[in-house]
C-alpha positions, 0 to 999 in steps of 0.5 A: 701786988694784984694778981694779974686777970686770967687768960681765957683759954684758947677755943681748943677745938678752933685752935686744932681745927676740929670745927670749921668757922660757920659759913658767913650769911646769905646777903638777903639773910637778917643780919648779915653784912652786905657785900658786893655781888657779882652781875650775871652776864647774858652768856650765863642767862642764855646758858641757864634758860637752855639748859632748863629747856633741854632738861625738860626735852630729855625727861619727857623724851627718856621718861615720858611713859613713866611721867603720864600718870605724874602729869596727869596727876598734876594737871588734876591738881590743878584743876582741884586747887580753887575747891581746895583752897575754899576749904581751906578757907573754912578751917579745914587743914590743906591735907584734909581740904585735899583728901576731902576734894579727891574723895568727892571726885572719886566718889563722882567718877565711880558713881558714873562708872556704875551708872553708865559703864553697862550702858556703854559696854552694850553700845560698844557690843552693838556696834561691832555687830552691826559693823557688817550691816553698815558695810553692806549699806556703804557699798550699796550706797557707793554703788548706786551714786556711781550708777548715777554718775555713769548714767549722767556722764557715760562710761568714759568717766565712770566704767564698770571697773571704777564702780567695782573698785569703789563699792569693793573698798566701801565695804572695808572702809568701816572694817578700817575705821572699827580696828583703828578705833579698836588699836586706839582703845587698846593703846589708852588701855596700854598707858592707862593700866588698872593699876594706874587709873585705882592707884597711881594717878589718885595718889599722886593727885591728892599729894600734888594737891596737899602740897600745891602751895608749898611748891608754888612758894618753892618755885617762885623763891628759885627765881631769879631776884632780878626778874622775879617781878616780871616773871612772877606777872607772866606767871598770873597770865599764864595761870588766869588763860589756863585756869580759864581754858581748863576749868571752862573747857571741862564744864563745856564737855561734860555738858555738852556730853550730857545734851548730846547724849540724851538727846540722841538717845531721845531721838530713838539713835540706837548708839546715842550714847557713846556718840553724845558722849564722844562729841561732848568730851572731844569738844575740847579740840576746836571743831573736831568733836562738833565734826566727828560727832555730827558726821558719826550720828548723821551715819548711823541714823540714816543707816539705822532709820533710812527715814529723812525725817528721822534724820532731821531730827538727829541734825535738829539735836546736833544743830541746837548742841551747835547753837548751845554751845556758841551762844550759852555755854562758851559765853557763860564758861569761857567768854573773853579770858580764854586767848587760845586761838583755835588753830592754835590749840589744834597744832598744840595738841597735834605737836604735843601728840607727834613729839612726846605722845600722850604725855605731850598732849596733856603738856600741849595746852599749859605749853601753848598758853605760856608760849602765848603769853611770853609772845605778847609780853615780847610784843609789847616789849618791842613795839616800845623799843628803840628798835620799833619806835627809831625813826627812818633815818636815824642813826 
């Protein structure tokens, strides 16, 4: 009689419950059994969006001062991603490409600091020593203008008391301006202290730049699958506009700073270097760099030369810079790719600074570009929806 086949011993671990059964594979994983998916409600979608916005705003409010070097590092990594990507296409690893890109940038910054820092510091000291002289000149000019007004319109319009008040206040205007600038500089150093500039921002920029493709891939994998195509298209549009603005505006600022600084210095303006650098670097705010540079350079030229011929030369440099910006630099590096109106950029910078300080200023343009892309997207949706296309009198 044949022996009964051996009965396999039960899985002791499973029988005793020592090891829980393997969890089911996700529906998108290879080999997973299809299962019915539940649909997210509108309330869940709205709660997700609202939760993300609240978490982002709360993070900025609580950790704004700490986030400054990291946000700056992220912006820097975004700007340096194209050259790093080109280096990877030449055969370098992403880490080596990020390191080489950062080292090149640091070398340029170091050379710039070594060459220009002594000159800028010298001109700042010169400005501080000339403030009293400029105040006296402004006081004399204001008194002279009021005297002319008094002669033309009589004592009823401009009396001696008003002349004394205006001329006295004019003398304090430059002192107030100097104290304001000093406060801004000291506040800037409080934010960007030596440790942040020397260590935190470059190191964080390197890691952001090295992991940039992986970070983007991870964020893309978190997007709800239902909206992945739409959100991806809008993200690419934001990247197109933002990259054109950030990289193009950076080139415009550097070119204009070099042009204004060299032109005003060649024109003989004692403080031409710092005025030109300030006007060029502030040109990322529409009209602000031009207005501040023009008014400051003209005023300093009047105080220094007291000669309309030299003032005309300084004004010619400023006008040439505006022509260069409007007809050469801006069309070449920005053109029609930047769909950010000037008023929208100014408002975004002011609102970001008022809400979140310097971190808000750095995030203002990316947020403005994102809002602009989403607004145009929803406007296109609205113009093709029944809400817009429904005929008058429709049910």
